N, CA, C and O atoms as a DFTB+ gen file, in Angstrom:
584 C
 N C O
     1  1     129.544      81.945     108.102
     2  2     128.701      82.320     106.593
     3  2     128.635      81.474     105.615
     4  3     129.467      80.574     105.497
     5  1     127.730      81.631     104.861
     6  2     128.140      81.458     103.224
     7  2     127.252      81.999     102.408
     8  3     126.033      82.073     102.569
     9  1     128.063      82.471     101.305
    10  2     126.969      82.921     100.375
    11  2     128.008      82.666      98.912
    12  3     129.224      82.627      98.728
    13  1     126.318      82.474      97.704
    14  2     126.553      81.586      96.633
    15  2     126.596      82.062      95.958
    16  3     125.488      81.795      95.494
    17  1     126.933      82.599      95.419
    18  2     127.501      83.540      94.316
    19  2     126.964      83.357      92.751
    20  3     127.627      82.489      92.184
    21  1     126.177      83.809      92.101
    22  2     125.576      83.745      90.777
    23  2     126.034      84.623      89.704
    24  3     125.164      85.469      89.494
    25  1     127.366      84.811      88.696
    26  2     127.636      85.536      87.880
    27  2     126.586      85.311      86.383
    28  3     126.768      84.343      85.645
    29  1     125.660      86.209      86.148
    30  2     125.157      85.512      85.105
    31  2     125.581      86.395      83.793
    32  3     125.208      86.152      82.645
    33  1     126.353      87.367      84.157
    34  2     127.137      88.763      83.522
    35  2     128.063      88.407      82.825
    36  3     128.290      88.910      81.725
    37  1     128.966      87.197      83.508
    38  2     130.238      86.896      83.806
    39  2     131.061      88.241      83.998
    40  3     131.583      88.662      82.966
    41  1     131.296      89.119      85.367
    42  2     131.929      90.069      85.839
    43  2     132.438      89.285      86.188
    44  3     132.311      88.477      85.268
    45  1     133.100      88.751      87.047
    46  2     134.391      87.648      87.752
    47  2     134.966      88.513      88.368
    48  3     136.056      88.106      88.772
    49  1     134.769      89.439      88.613
    50  2     135.379      90.002      89.901
    51  2     134.361      90.106      91.318
    52  3     133.839      91.046      91.918
    53  1     134.387      88.499      91.513
    54  2     133.707      89.324      93.015
    55  2     134.684      88.085      93.736
    56  3     135.227      87.049      93.353
    57  1     134.545      88.926      95.128
    58  2     135.784      88.238      96.385
    59  2     134.735      87.998      97.024
    60  3     134.037      88.897      97.492
    61  1     134.438      86.598      97.150
    62  2     133.954      85.896      98.252
    63  2     133.908      86.252      99.655
    64  3     132.955      86.477     100.401
    65  1     135.466      86.249      99.886
    66  2     135.993      86.089     101.374
    67  2     135.724      87.222     101.862
    68  3     135.567      87.380     103.073
    69  1     135.580      88.710     100.512
    70  2     135.473      90.101     101.319
    71  2     133.728      89.867     101.396
    72  3     133.249      90.594     102.266
    73  1     132.735      89.055     100.712
    74  2     131.141      89.430     100.928
    75  2     131.255      89.095     101.885
    76  3     130.864      90.006     102.614
    77  1     131.648      88.097     102.586
    78  2     131.201      87.228     103.791
    79  2     131.555      87.965     105.341
    80  3     131.053      87.856     106.459
    81  1     132.986      88.972     104.614
    82  2     133.428      89.985     105.780
    83  2     132.276      91.094     105.927
    84  3     131.934      91.564     107.012
    85  1     131.785      91.410     104.821
    86  2     130.176      92.487     104.833
    87  2     129.870      91.881     105.272
    88  3     130.088      92.014     106.476
    89  1     128.997      90.484     104.825
    90  2     128.025      90.438     105.941
    91  2     128.353      89.700     107.422
    92  3     127.529      89.110     108.120
    93  1     129.368      89.838     107.624
    94  2     129.247      89.487     109.290
    95  2     130.077      91.078     109.716
    96  3     130.527      91.137     110.861
    97  1     130.219      92.043     109.006
    98  2     129.537      93.554     109.363
    99  2     128.190      93.872     109.443
   100  3     128.009      94.809     110.221
   101  1     127.301      93.499     108.996
   102  2     126.226      93.468     108.759
   103  2     126.221      93.515     110.047
   104  3     126.352      94.578     110.654
   105  1     126.009      91.903     110.862
   106  2     125.710      90.960     111.291
   107  2     125.936      91.671     111.969
   108  3     124.755      91.979     112.126
   109  1     126.442      92.324     112.623
   110  2     127.300      92.541     114.224
   111  2     126.836      94.066     114.222
   112  3     126.703      94.641     115.302
   113  1     126.608      94.675     113.115
   114  2     125.715      96.124     113.481
   115  2     124.576      95.864     113.904
   116  3     123.935      96.736     114.491
   117  1     124.153      94.810     113.733
   118  2     122.559      94.943     113.738
   119  2     122.198      93.431     114.874
   120  3     121.165      92.762     114.885
   121  1     123.406      93.256     115.710
   122  2     123.477      93.072     117.197
   123  2     122.783      91.047     116.061
   124  3     122.657      89.997     116.691
   125  1     122.660      91.092     115.364
   126  2     122.372      89.335     115.336
   127  2     122.993      88.016     115.012
   128  3     122.854      87.785     113.811
   129  1     123.498      87.261     115.515
   130  2     124.316      86.250     116.081
   131  2     124.340      84.414     115.649
   132  3     124.911      83.438     116.134
   133  1     123.567      84.591     114.707
   134  2     123.703      83.370     114.363
   135  2     124.079      82.859     112.569
   136  3     123.594      83.216     111.495
   137  1     124.753      82.250     112.800
   138  2     125.352      81.356     111.535
   139  2     124.084      82.157     110.427
   140  3     122.926      81.830     110.686
   141  1     124.264      83.077     109.343
   142  2     123.562      82.890     107.882
   143  2     124.420      82.861     106.993
   144  3     125.626      83.052     106.834
   145  1     123.215      82.481     106.255
   146  2     123.585      82.260     104.649
   147  2     122.902      83.180     103.973
   148  3     121.972      83.831     104.449
   149  1     123.466      83.304     102.488
   150  2     122.012      83.955     101.166
   151  2     123.093      83.862     100.152
   152  3     124.280      83.545     100.235
   153  1     122.320      84.238      99.157
   154  2     122.664      83.816      97.322
   155  2     122.842      85.062      97.077
   156  3     121.894      85.627      97.622
   157  1     123.723      86.089      96.407
   158  2     124.064      86.728      95.272
   159  2     123.740      86.767      94.024
   160  3     124.179      85.644      93.780
   161  1     123.257      87.190      92.817
   162  2     123.332      87.218      91.650
   163  2     123.270      87.880      91.264
   164  3     122.353      88.701      91.291
   165  1     124.429      87.886      90.562
   166  2     124.973      89.301      89.647
   167  2     123.779      88.951      88.134
   168  3     123.462      87.839      87.711
   169  1     123.372      90.200      87.646
   170  2     122.458      89.787      86.901
   171  2     122.457      91.135      85.749
   172  3     122.947      92.154      86.235
   173  1     121.983      91.265      84.328
   174  2     121.514      92.528      83.296
   175  2     120.375      93.146      83.969
   176  3     119.864      92.874      85.055
   177  1     120.022      94.218      82.921
   178  2     119.219      95.302      83.240
   179  2     117.996      94.206      82.994
   180  3     117.171      94.018      83.888
   181  1     117.947      93.717      82.130
   182  2     116.905      93.611      81.244
   183  2     116.528      91.909      82.808
   184  3     115.443      91.784      83.376
   185  1     117.492      91.170      83.003
   186  2     116.797      89.922      83.626
   187  2     116.277      91.420      85.110
   188  3     115.125      91.460      85.541
   189  1     117.161      92.228      85.511
   190  2     116.233      92.819      86.996
   191  2     115.077      94.171      86.784
   192  3     114.594      94.951      87.605
   193  1     114.819      93.964      84.575
   194  2     113.617      94.508      84.989
   195  2     112.831      92.972      84.643
   196  3     111.809      92.693      85.269
   197  1     113.116      92.480      84.112
   198  2     111.701      91.521      84.311
   199  2     111.358      90.944      85.730
   200  3     110.254      90.504      86.050
   201  1     112.893      91.035      86.837
   202  2     111.953      90.047      88.202
   203  2     111.637      92.117      88.531
   204  3     110.553      92.349      87.996
   205  1     111.768      92.426      88.678
   206  2     111.135      94.395      89.095
   207  2     109.300      93.894      88.696
   208  3     108.303      94.027      89.406
   209  1     109.457      93.203      87.053
   210  2     108.025      93.619      86.974
   211  2     106.978      92.685      87.810
   212  3     105.862      92.905      88.280
   213  1     108.015      91.309      87.779
   214  2     107.262      90.580      87.702
   215  2     106.870      90.075      89.552
   216  3     106.065      89.248      89.980
   217  1     107.311      90.492      89.882
   218  2     107.277      90.177      91.429
   219  2     106.789      91.997      91.701
   220  3     105.698      92.340      92.157
   221  1     107.497      92.599      91.439
   222  2     106.654      94.039      92.285
   223  2     106.458      95.036      91.504
   224  3     106.715      96.193      91.835
   225  1     105.748      94.536      89.834
   226  2     105.648      95.127      89.228
   227  2     105.480      96.853      89.040
   228  3     104.702      97.755      89.351
   229  1     107.054      96.594      88.151
   230  2     107.478      97.935      88.082
   231  2     108.188      97.594      87.167
   232  3     109.273      97.088      87.453
   233  1     107.865      97.735      85.977
   234  2     108.467      97.567      84.522
   235  2     109.264      98.656      84.669
   236  3     108.936      99.720      84.145
   237  1     110.845      98.493      85.672
   238  2     111.873      99.031      85.322
   239  2     113.108      98.660      85.527
   240  3     113.273      97.446      85.641
   241  1     114.162      99.433      85.622
   242  2     115.616      98.818      85.729
   243  2     115.287      99.029      87.247
   244  3     114.240      99.647      87.442
   245  1     115.984      98.633      88.361
   246  2     116.686      98.862      88.955
   247  2     118.252      98.032      89.547
   248  3     118.727      96.930      89.274
   249  1     118.730      99.160      90.464
   250  2     119.890      98.054      90.773
   251  2     119.913      97.135      91.546
   252  3     120.734      96.272      91.235
   253  1     118.991      96.825      93.012
   254  2     119.397      95.738      93.556
   255  2     117.738      95.574      94.155
   256  3     116.976      96.450      94.563
   257  1     117.498      93.781      93.996
   258  2     116.030      93.815      94.538
   259  2     116.575      92.062      95.108
   260  3     117.207      91.197      94.503
   261  1     115.853      92.092      96.838
   262  2     116.131      91.086      97.705
   263  2     114.673      90.616      97.868
   264  3     113.617      91.205      98.096
   265  1     115.053      89.200      97.643
   266  2     113.822      88.892      98.998
   267  2     113.575      87.327     100.102
   268  3     113.637      86.112      99.911
   269  1     113.360      87.987     100.955
   270  2     113.995      87.455     102.356
   271  2     113.271      86.578     102.169
   272  3     112.242      86.704     101.506
   273  1     113.715      85.306     102.806
   274  2     112.565      83.987     103.592
   275  2     111.888      84.449     104.153
   276  3     110.704      84.462     103.818
   277  1     112.442      85.185     105.540
   278  2     111.624      85.210     106.641
   279  2     111.512      84.140     107.656
   280  3     110.579      83.798     108.382
   281  1     112.818      83.669     107.496
   282  2     113.054      82.750     108.571
   283  2     113.900      83.306     109.997
   284  3     114.265      82.568     110.912
   285  1     114.082      84.640     109.934
   286  2     115.094      85.056     110.464
   287  2     113.764      85.868     111.830
   288  3     114.074      86.336     112.926
   289  1     112.507      85.787     111.295
   290  2     111.372      86.146     112.161
   291  2     110.717      84.579     112.932
   292  3     109.703      84.392     113.605
   293  1     111.592      83.820     112.564
   294  2     110.148      82.123     112.924
   295  2     111.417      81.823     114.081
   296  3     112.350      82.446     114.588
   297  1     110.972      80.822     114.125
   298  2     111.514      79.997     115.701
   299  2     112.343      79.027     114.487
   300  3     111.876      78.352     113.569
   301  1     113.659      79.256     114.882
   302  2     114.804      79.164     113.889
   303  2     116.157      78.054     115.336
   304  3     117.360      77.976     115.088
   305  1     115.669      77.539     116.360
   306  2     116.603      77.719     117.253
   307  2     117.391      76.212     116.583
   308  3     118.568      75.854     116.624
   309  1     116.588      75.788     116.185
   310  2     117.355      73.881     115.721
   311  2     118.070      74.450     114.477
   312  3     118.812      73.547     114.089
   313  1     118.165      75.258     113.871
   314  2     118.711      75.410     112.727
   315  2     120.093      76.004     113.084
   316  3     120.479      76.926     113.802
   317  1     120.605      75.197     112.378
   318  2     122.773      75.783     112.605
   319  2     122.769      76.575     112.018
   320  3     123.340      77.582     112.437
   321  1     121.809      76.616     110.040
   322  2     122.775      78.140     109.501
   323  2     121.178      78.848     109.359
   324  3     120.306      77.994     109.197
   325  1     120.794      79.960     109.388
   326  2     120.123      80.177     108.809
   327  2     120.028      80.973     107.377
   328  3     121.003      81.650     107.051
   329  1     118.938      80.917     106.553
   330  2     118.634      81.189     105.208
   331  2     118.151      82.188     105.243
   332  3     117.046      82.363     105.757
   333  1     119.174      83.537     104.455
   334  2     118.484      84.935     105.070
   335  2     117.869      85.094     103.615
   336  3     116.812      85.683     103.835
   337  1     117.984      84.838     101.940
   338  2     117.194      84.743     101.458
   339  2     118.000      85.641      99.956
   340  3     119.209      85.811     100.112
   341  1     117.543      86.060      98.904
   342  2     118.148      86.310      97.970
   343  2     118.782      87.804      97.359
   344  3     118.100      88.813      97.537
   345  1     119.754      87.885      96.827
   346  2     119.946      89.612      96.825
   347  2     120.293      88.679      95.004
   348  3     120.733      87.574      94.687
   349  1     119.640      90.260      94.016
   350  2     120.153      90.166      92.813
   351  2     120.617      91.499      92.789
   352  3     119.859      92.317      93.309
   353  1     121.837      91.984      92.240
   354  2     121.843      92.977      91.802
   355  2     122.273      93.334      90.050
   356  3     122.845      92.480      89.372
   357  1     122.098      93.975      89.787
   358  2     122.309      94.656      88.565
   359  2     123.643      95.625      88.122
   360  3     123.767      96.850      88.107
   361  1     124.734      94.350      87.711
   362  2     125.696      94.981      87.037
   363  2     125.985      96.475      86.223
   364  3     126.844      97.357      86.227
   365  1     124.865      96.203      85.619
   366  2     125.174      97.425      84.179
   367  2     124.369      99.014      84.854
   368  3     124.377     100.054      84.195
   369  1     123.745      98.911      86.200
   370  2     123.223      99.730      86.763
   371  2     123.974     100.110      88.052
   372  3     123.539     101.008      88.773
   373  1     124.974      99.508      88.314
   374  2     125.483      99.422      89.920
   375  2     126.528      99.903      88.984
   376  3     127.059     100.693      89.765
   377  1     127.476     100.057      87.491
   378  2     128.168     100.061      86.742
   379  2     127.606     101.934      86.695
   380  3     128.402     102.547      87.407
   381  1     126.929     102.557      86.316
   382  2     125.951     103.590      85.660
   383  2     126.517     104.553      87.001
   384  3     127.133     105.619      86.998
   385  1     125.973     103.596      88.258
   386  2     125.602     104.175      89.403
   387  2     127.057     105.053      89.985
   388  3     127.075     106.136      90.571
   389  1     128.139     104.239      89.625
   390  2     129.323     104.250      89.666
   391  2     129.933     105.177      89.665
   392  3     130.610     105.655      90.575
   393  1     129.716     105.625      88.381
   394  2     130.422     106.537      87.482
   395  2     129.863     107.710      87.378
   396  3     130.229     108.560      86.566
   397  1     128.821     107.867      88.289
   398  2     127.528     109.607      88.122
   399  2     128.566     109.360      90.204
   400  3     129.648     109.925      90.047
   401  1     128.527     109.014      91.129
   402  2     129.086     109.312      92.438
   403  2     130.818     108.805      91.811
   404  3     131.161     108.119      92.774
   405  1     131.771     108.762      91.027
   406  2     132.946     108.724      90.680
   407  2     133.582     107.677      91.868
   408  3     134.321     108.037      92.784
   409  1     133.172     106.489      91.653
   410  2     133.600     105.540      92.683
   411  2     133.849     104.513      91.365
   412  3     133.879     104.759      90.159
   413  1     133.997     103.382      92.045
   414  2     134.490     101.646      91.628
   415  2     132.853     100.932      91.846
   416  3     131.815     101.011      92.504
   417  1     133.752      99.985      90.415
   418  2     132.224      99.625      90.487
   419  2     132.951      98.750      92.049
   420  3     132.769      99.281      93.144
   421  1     133.417      97.965      91.984
   422  2     133.459      96.961      93.374
   423  2     133.107      97.490      94.152
   424  3     132.523      96.601      94.772
   425  1     132.896      98.895      95.033
   426  2     132.739     100.258      95.906
   427  2     131.634      99.586      95.901
   428  3     131.435      98.566      96.561
   429  1     130.554     100.325      94.870
   430  2     129.697     100.423      94.200
   431  2     128.230      99.113      94.297
   432  3     127.005      99.237      94.279
   433  1     129.111      97.994      94.394
   434  2     128.195      96.610      94.114
   435  2     128.961      96.076      95.969
   436  3     128.731      94.873      96.086
   437  1     129.408      96.398      96.741
   438  2     129.609      96.533      97.715
   439  2     128.345      97.167      98.620
   440  3     127.589      96.472      99.299
   441  1     128.272      98.548      98.500
   442  2     126.855      99.388      98.649
   443  2     125.613      98.516      98.651
   444  3     124.746      98.587      99.523
   445  1     125.588      97.760      97.706
   446  2     123.742      97.661      97.421
   447  2     124.135      96.391      97.390
   448  3     123.223      95.914      96.715
   449  1     124.946      95.375      97.676
   450  2     124.849      94.278      99.259
   451  2     124.667      94.647     100.192
   452  3     123.611      94.138     100.567
   453  1     125.098      95.372     101.021
   454  2     125.195      95.536     102.675
   455  2     123.217      96.570     102.253
   456  3     122.567      96.788     103.276
   457  1     122.740      96.912     101.278
   458  2     121.930      97.435     101.323
   459  2     120.982      95.996     101.047
   460  3     120.373      95.573     102.029
   461  1     120.894      95.511     100.208
   462  2     120.018      93.900      99.911
   463  2     120.238      93.078     101.619
   464  3     119.327      92.401     102.097
   465  1     121.331      93.256     102.217
   466  2     121.383      92.253     103.604
   467  2     120.576      92.737     104.337
   468  3     119.808      92.085     105.044
   469  1     120.644      94.120     104.263
   470  2     119.705      94.658     105.428
   471  2     117.950      94.690     105.133
   472  3     117.070      94.543     105.982
   473  1     117.768      94.947     103.548
   474  2     116.433      94.455     103.499
   475  2     115.993      92.833     104.108
   476  3     114.973      92.592     104.755
   477  1     117.118      91.773     103.684
   478  2     116.606      90.543     103.825
   479  2     116.687      90.540     105.213
   480  3     116.299      89.454     105.643
   481  1     117.005      91.248     106.024
   482  2     116.551      91.394     107.649
   483  2     115.792      92.537     108.282
   484  3     116.067      93.256     109.243
   485  1     114.322      92.476     107.120
   486  2     113.606      93.348     107.330
   487  2     113.659      95.317     107.569
   488  3     113.025      96.133     108.238
   489  1     115.139      95.375     106.292
   490  2     114.621      96.837     107.103
   491  2     113.879      97.382     105.141
   492  3     113.494      96.797     104.129
   493  1     114.025      98.482     105.514
   494  2     113.465      98.992     104.148
   495  2     113.122     100.408     104.287
   496  3     113.505     101.024     105.282
   497  1     112.451     100.957     103.397
   498  2     112.859     102.456     103.145
   499  2     111.174     103.152     102.728
   500  3     111.185     103.681     101.617
   501  1     110.494     103.181     103.084
   502  2     108.932     103.037     102.705
   503  2     108.477     105.003     103.249
   504  3     107.724     105.884     102.833
   505  1     109.386     104.853     104.259
   506  2     109.103     106.319     105.084
   507  2     110.056     106.611     105.144
   508  3     111.002     105.909     104.786
   509  1     110.162     107.934     105.694
   510  2     111.438     109.150     106.034
   511  2     112.089     108.596     107.571
   512  3     113.168     108.940     108.054
   513  1     111.195     107.746     108.098
   514  2     111.382     107.764     109.281
   515  2     112.879     106.563     109.419
   516  3     113.876     106.694     110.129
   517  1     112.445     105.167     108.223
   518  2     112.699     103.693     108.151
   519  2     113.731     104.161     107.228
   520  3     114.833     103.710     107.541
   521  1     113.745     104.895     106.222
   522  2     114.721     105.306     105.582
   523  2     116.300     106.165     105.913
   524  3     117.441     106.417     105.526
   525  1     114.993     106.383     107.213
   526  2     116.991     107.634     108.115
   527  2     117.680     106.523     108.312
   528  3     118.753     106.246     107.776
   529  1     116.710     105.471     109.550
   530  2     117.153     104.814     110.015
   531  2     118.366     102.960     108.856
   532  3     119.373     102.302     109.118
   533  1     117.522     102.983     107.903
   534  2     118.578     102.263     107.699
   535  2     119.459     102.678     106.035
   536  3     120.161     101.906     105.383
   537  1     119.176     103.861     105.764
   538  2     120.449     104.631     105.478
   539  2     121.686     105.042     106.040
   540  3     122.767     105.318     105.519
   541  1     121.241     105.019     107.365
   542  2     122.479     105.639     108.588
   543  2     122.825     104.556     108.869
   544  3     123.916     104.769     109.400
   545  1     122.547     102.775     108.903
   546  2     123.340     101.634     109.493
   547  2     123.579     101.469     108.077
   548  3     123.798     100.283     107.832
   549  1     123.610     102.019     107.312
   550  2     124.402     101.264     106.007
   551  2     125.956     102.298     105.669
   552  3     127.037     101.963     105.185
   553  1     125.547     103.383     106.080
   554  2     127.144     104.160     106.077
   555  2     127.295     103.524     106.937
   556  3     127.829     102.467     106.600
   557  1     126.982     103.633     108.590
   558  2     127.913     103.578     109.147
   559  2     128.703     101.463     108.918
   560  3     129.630     101.032     109.604
   561  1     128.335     101.054     108.376
   562  2     128.498      99.630     107.635
   563  2     129.456     100.023     106.490
   564  3     130.638      99.697     106.598
   565  1     129.137     100.532     105.669
   566  2     129.948     101.394     104.471
   567  2     131.572     101.323     105.469
   568  3     132.403     100.416     105.519
   569  1     131.547     102.657     106.158
   570  2     132.765     103.423     106.786
   571  2     133.999     102.132     107.909
   572  3     135.196     102.033     108.176
   573  1     132.566     101.329     108.244
   574  2     133.682     100.281     108.963
   575  2     134.272      99.349     107.808
   576  3     135.324      98.776     108.093
   577  1     133.940      99.210     107.031
   578  2     134.497      97.759     106.015
   579  2     135.099      98.540     105.138
   580  3     135.458      97.810     104.214
   581  1     135.430      99.738     104.914
   582  2     136.678     100.635     104.500
   583  2     137.441     101.485     104.639
   584  3     138.311     101.678     103.790
């Protein structure tokens, strides 16, 4: 497992080994058996709003955005490591959410990271059934890693 972390906001509190443990927990929970890599970029509100506007036509700040490569649905038999895609997290938005939930910023970023990984594996929450499946799985993983 490999995670490339890009900290554009100088948060400086990311534990890459912990992120790998989280990625391993997610892959176990969904029974994904290959080696995976992904990138995580910590960004400002302005940057995540720009990304949201440019790629999702939503001109607003959000907490996490994921872009999957789609490689998990094609023939990957000869690949040593599957590149899942890219996750962007707004640290400022995560901080606001952490404060509202009375939890640490680290825990909120981990929660958003799990959410982003599930999106990379094709999970979504566009309707109630899919939302319940995704959020139930997310809660299960959070409980496992804590």
